[in-house]
C-alpha positions, 0 to 999 in steps of 0.5 A: 706026579708031574713036576711041570709048572702050572700054566706051562704047555705040554711039550708034546702038544702040537698046538701053537698055544702062543699063536692061538692066544695072540689071535684070540686077544687080537679079535677081542681087542679089535672088537671090544677095546683093551679095557673091556677085555680081561684075561678070562675072556681071552683064555676062554676064546683061545680054549686054554687056561689063564696060567698059559697067558701068564706063562707066555706074556707075563700079564695082560699088559705084556699080551697087549704089547706083543699083540700090538707089535704083531699087528703093527708088523702086519699093517706095515705089510698092508701099507706097502702092498697098497702103495708100493710105488708101482701105480700109475701117475696119470691122475684118474688112473691113479685114483682108480688104482688107489681105491681098488687097492683099498679093497684089496688091502684094507677091506681084506684086513679090516680087523687090523684097522679095527685094532688100529681104531682101538689104539687110536682111542687109547692115544697109543704111540703105535697108532701115531706111528702107523698113521705117520707111516701111511701118511708118508706113503700117500704123500710119496704117491701124490708127489708122483702124480704132481710131478707128472702134471696131474695134480691141481697147482693149488692143491694142499698136499697135507690136507689132501693126504689126510682126506685120502686117509679119511676116505680109506680108514674113516668108515672103520671108525664110524662103522657102527653108525654107518651100518645103522644108517645104510643098513649094510655092513660097512665093509661089505663089498657092495658098500665099499664099491658104492663108497669108492664110486662116490670117493672117485667122483669127488677126488677126480673133480676136486684135485686133478688138473686140466682135462683129467678132472672132467673124466668120471 
């Protein structure tokens, strides 16, 4: 008779059960929220027993904490890829660059933003830290544009930064409502391109200084 403890994975298993559980939890938490998802939902999605969740994470709270830690690490990488300080400082080129990076970074990782939405709903400290970090990165980029003389002198960089955050992340928070009205997934490539086109028009005509503001 085996003496292995209930819930302990077999030593010869080639499956990364811990990773599978984290991925299952991530998908469910991002889609449904933390309170609506139970351990049975997660174990069923991962195809393992509830005992393995307790073995690896101790409890649902332990799983949430570890999943959030992993997500925050991934988000930090995405933020750094979008705004790495290498973009143009000329106004119109910067806005086009920023919105294109939005497609490359956020749209390809929309699940991370949906998870962040759930953290925000819960008013979790991790959400506040994530937004603060990205806020600072956007402000650094705007400082470069301002130093190059391409930002309006009366621009309020605090609220301008928030406006950029709203433009990039807002559709995730209103995804169901937007999809119900426009009839297409919020983060489909077609929807994102249309949204970026209008966002670029607003930003270029509202915040840029001098002749650059007249360019479309």
